[in-house]
C-alpha positions in Angstrom: -3.6 13.5 12.3 -1.9 10.4 11.4 -1.4 7.8 13.9 -0.4 3.7 13.6 -2.1 0.5 15.5 -1.1 -2.1 16.6 -2.3 -5.5 14.4 -4.6 -5.7 18.1 -8.6 -5.5 18.7 -7.5 -4.6 21.8 -6.3 -1.3 20.2 -9.8 -0.2 19.2 -10.2 2.0 22.5 -7.4 3.9 21.5 -8.4 4.5 18.4 -11.5 5.5 19.4 -9.9 8.3 22.2 -8.2 9.5 19.4 -10.9 9.9 17.0 -12.5 11.6 20.0 -9.5 13.9 20.5 -8.7 14.6 16.7 -12.5 15.5 15.9 -12.1 18.3 18.8 -8.7 19.2 18.0 -9.5 20.3 14.3 -13.3 21.2 14.6 -14.7 18.1 13.0 -18.7 18.6 13.1 -19.9 15.8 16.0 -22.5 14.3 14.5 -20.1 12.5 12.4 -18.7 10.5 15.0 -20.9 7.8 15.6 -20.8 7.1 11.9 -17.0 7.6 11.5 -16.5 5.0 14.7 -18.3 2.6 13.2 -16.6 2.7 10.2 -12.9 2.8 11.5 -14.2 -0.5 13.3 -15.3 -2.2 11.2 -12.2 -1.5 8.8 -9.5 -1.9 11.6 -11.4 -5.1 12.3 -11.1 -6.7 8.4 -8.1 -5.2 8.3 -6.7 -7.5 11.6 -9.3 -10.1 11.0 -8.4 -11.1 7.3 -4.4 -10.4 7.6 -3.6 -12.2 10.0 -0.2 -13.0 8.1 1.0 -8.9 8.1 3.2 -7.9 10.8 3.0 -4.0 9.9 1.0 -1.3 12.2 -1.8 0.2 10.5 -1.7 3.6 9.3 -5.0 5.8 10.6 -4.9 9.1 9.0 -8.1 11.5 10.1 -8.5 15.1 8.1 -11.4 17.8 8.0 -12.3 18.4 4.8 -14.6 21.1 3.5 -18.1 20.1 5.1 -16.9 16.7 7.1 -14.1 14.4 7.4 -12.0 12.1 5.4 -10.4 8.6 6.8 -7.7 6.8 5.4 -6.7 3.4 7.0 -3.4 2.1 4.9 -2.2 -2.0 5.6 0.9 -3.3 4.8 2.5 -6.6 3.0 -1.7 -7.4 2.6 -3.1 -9.4 -0.3 -5.2 -7.7 -2.4 -9.1 -6.5 -0.6 -11.7 -3.8 -2.0 -14.3 -3.6 0.1 -15.2 -0.2 -2.2 -17.3 -2.6 -4.2 -18.9 -4.8 -1.8 -20.3 -8.1 -2.3 -24.4 -8.3 -2.5 -26.3 -8.5 0.7 -29.7 -9.9 1.1 -30.9 -8.3 4.1 -34.5 -9.5 3.9 -33.5 -13.3 3.4 -34.7 -14.4 7.2 -31.6 -14.0 9.9 -31.9 -18.2 9.6 -30.8 -18.3 5.6 -28.2 -15.8 5.6 -25.0 -15.8 4.9 -21.9 -14.8 6.8 -20.0 -12.0 6.6 -20.0 -8.7 4.0 -23.3 -6.9 6.7 -20.6 -4.3 8.0 -19.6 -2.9 4.7 -22.4 -2.6 3.0 -23.5 -0.8 6.3 -20.9 1.3 5.9 -21.2 2.2 2.2 -24.7 2.9 3.7 -23.6 5.5 6.0 -20.7 7.1 3.9 -20.2 9.3 0.6 -18.3 7.7 -0.5 -15.3 4.7 -0.1 -12.1 4.6 -2.1 -10.0 2.1 -2.6 -6.3 1.9 -3.2 -3.5 -1.2 -3.5 -0.3 -0.8 -5.0 3.0 -3.3 -3.9 1.3 -4.7 -0.9 0.3 -1.8 0.8 -3.7 -1.4 0.8 -5.5 1.6 1.2 -8.5 2.8 2.1 -10.5 6.5 2.2 -13.8 7.0 3.4 -15.5 10.4 3.2 -18.7 11.8 5.2 -19.8 15.4 5.1 -22.3 16.7 7.3 -25.9 16.2 5.8 -28.2 19.6 4.9 -31.4 19.5 6.6 -33.3 21.1 4.4 -32.4 18.3 1.4 
């Protein structure tokens, strides 16, 4: 399911509804929904927040894969920012001593199986994959 969304935080409600519908229609394991919703939200909000000069809508493509789901977010007319290489986050530091930012991407990296980044001609594409974990592992 490939859908375009306006560059607005207000689009998150529609994105979550569309994700739910896609999971149902495509038979994607519902246990992955929480992780995927959180990852999409974090990546989408970052695109809106840090690419404020961009005017094009953001494209989200959700596809079933063997044992899971693959999601791509594509943004247009933007500067390079590679979330596949997150900056280090000191999660053990006291809250008052932590630097702002980076925790969302840190969490996504811990939750998904892979994050890939492509950048070409001022077009940014972030693709995440998540598969159902084998309970016997």
